[in-house]
C-alpha positions, 0 to 999 in steps of 0.5 A: 457495492463500494467496499469499506476497510475499518479497523477497530482496536487492532493489535500484534503480538510476536510472541510476548512483544507487542509491536501494534496495539490500538489502531482504530480507523474510520471506515476507509472507503472504495475510490480513495487512497489512505497512505501509511506513514511513520518512521522505520520499525513502526509497525507499518508492515506488521499492520498490512500483515495483520489486515491481509490476515497473516498475522493474528492479533486483538481486534477486527478488520471489518469489510463493509461493516462486518468482521470477517475471518481471513478465509472470508476476505481473501477474495476481497483484499490483495496484499502486495508485500515489500519483499518482492524477492522471487525464486522460480522459473516462471515467466513474468506472464506466467506468474501474473497469469497465475495470480489471476487463477488463485483460488479460482477455476484453473482453466484459462479463459480469453477474459483472463489473458486480457486481464494480464495483457491489461495489467502489464500494459498499465504499468508498460512492462510488456517487453519483459512478459516473457522474461524469467523472474529471476532474470529481473531487476529490483524495479522490475520485479516491484512492478510484476508485483503490482501487476500481480495484485492488479490483475485479480481486481481486488476491492481493497489493495494493500501496498507496502512500499510499492515504489520503494526500488523505483526511480523518480519517474517510475515512481510518479507514474505508478502512484498516478496509476494507483490513484486513478484505479482507485478512483475508476474502479472505486478501490479502497487502497491502502499503501505505506510510502516514505516520501511525504511529498508523494503522499501530499500528491496522491492520498486523501487520508493519512495514517501515521504509525508510530512506536506500535500505535497510530497517533494520527489519522485525517486528510493528508494536508491536516496531518502532514504539519511542521509538527508532524515532521518535528514529533515523528521524523525529528526534523524541522521543516514547513510545508509550502503550497505551490498551487491550489491543488500541490504542497510540498514538504521542505526539510530545513534540518534536524531537530536541535536540542538546546543543552 
C-alpha cells in the first residue's frame, strides 16, 4: 500500500507564541514530491518538526487517513533536519548503519550492509565511507544525513533544505535522485527548498508557507506565478516556458513601491 500524508488544521506554539496555524493539505501521495516554499522564518522548519512528531500542537497529522501518535508514525516517517552538524566519533559508514538499525533488531545482517552500501553508492560518497563525521565538510555532512534517511527505507520522507550546502552540480544530482526514489519506491517526499527553478524541475505539488499559514497549495506551475513572486517574495518576475516540460523563473528586480 502506498502511504499518504495529510494535515488537518495543524499548528505549532512556542510558549504563548503561535508560529503555525491552520495548515490543512490534500492527501500527499507516495510517488510524488511536494515542495514547501516561502520566505525565511515563515514556519517551514517548525512544520517539518511537527509532522515528524518532535513538536506538539493542535490539529492532526494523518497517515493513510488515520491520525497517529509520534510513536506510531516513527517507523514510517524519516526526517532530515536542516542542521546537520555533528559531535561524534563515528565514521560515515557506522553512522549510516546505526541509522539503519534505529529501533530494530541490533544484530547486523547482510541485508543491512547491502542497504548501507546502496545508500552510499546512490549519493556517490563511498570514498568517504570510513572518514570520521567530524572530518567532513558541510556539504559532505548533508549527503551523509541524506544517506541516513534513505537507508531506513522510509514511506514518508521529510527533507528540510537537503541541498543548501551543496554546489549547483550536486544540487541537481541529489534532487534528481530524490525525485527518482519517490517514483521508483513510491515514497511520499516533502522537502523545503528555496530555489524556485529547482522546485519547478522536481516538484509535483507546491505548498507556500508565509507568516505561519499556508497561503497556496497546488501543482507547481499553477502556484509559482508572477503574483506569488510579488506577494510573497517581494520581487518582480516572470515564468518562462523553456520547453513542454521545463519552466524557468526570471527575476527582474525588487518590487518598487510608488510614493
